[in-house]
C-alpha positions, 0 to 999 in steps of 0.5 A: 752733188753740184753746188747750189746756183741760183738761176736768176741771180742776175735778175735779183741783182738788177731788182736790188739795184732798182730798189736801192735807187728807188730808196735813194730817190725817196730819200731825196724827195723827203729831203726836198719836202723838208726844205720846202717845209722849212722855207714855208716856215721861214716865210710865215715867221717873216710875215709875222714879223712884218705884221708886228712892225706894221702894228708898231708903225701904226701906234707910233709916228711913222712916215707914209713911205715907211708904211708903204714899203712895209706894205709892199714887202708884206705883199711880196712875202704873201706871193713868196708864201704862195710859191712856198705852198705850191712848192710844198704841194709839189714836194708832197706829190714827189714824195708820194710818187717816190714812195709808190716806186719804192714799194713797187721796186721792193715787191719786184725784188721780193718776188725774186727773193721768194723764188730764190728761197723756193729754189734753195729749198728744192736744192736742199731736198734734192741734196738730202734725198741724194745723201739718203740714197748714198747712205742706203746704198752704203748700208746695202753693200756693206756686209751685215755686222752679224755675219762679220762678227760670226766670221771673226768668232768662227775663225778662232 
């Protein structure tokens, strides 16, 4: 019997490649989200430091210029924080979209894998049927054991 050959091997290869690319994109989106989270945490730490310095300036003798610079820096940090929050939200959307694409790519590949398994099972059944047919033909054409033994015994 012929060797098993999957008729949709090229499609399976393409689907596996799409899934692999979707997985890479998802990993990249997760890394981008992690970077956005870290940037936001850094801004929040810096904001906390600025507020502590401003409290300390209020308790000590500080110049108006120092306080104004500190307030201006705090304002820039607040803007930076808003940008980081927006970047994090965008990164979250990117992760969600990449996840959806990964799930779709995985489902598309699994459809081909299931078809491959059904085709493989069909081949195995046909192979077993052909083998059984050969065994039946062999048993049918072979002289029976009793006749063969009788001829051997009768000859002596």
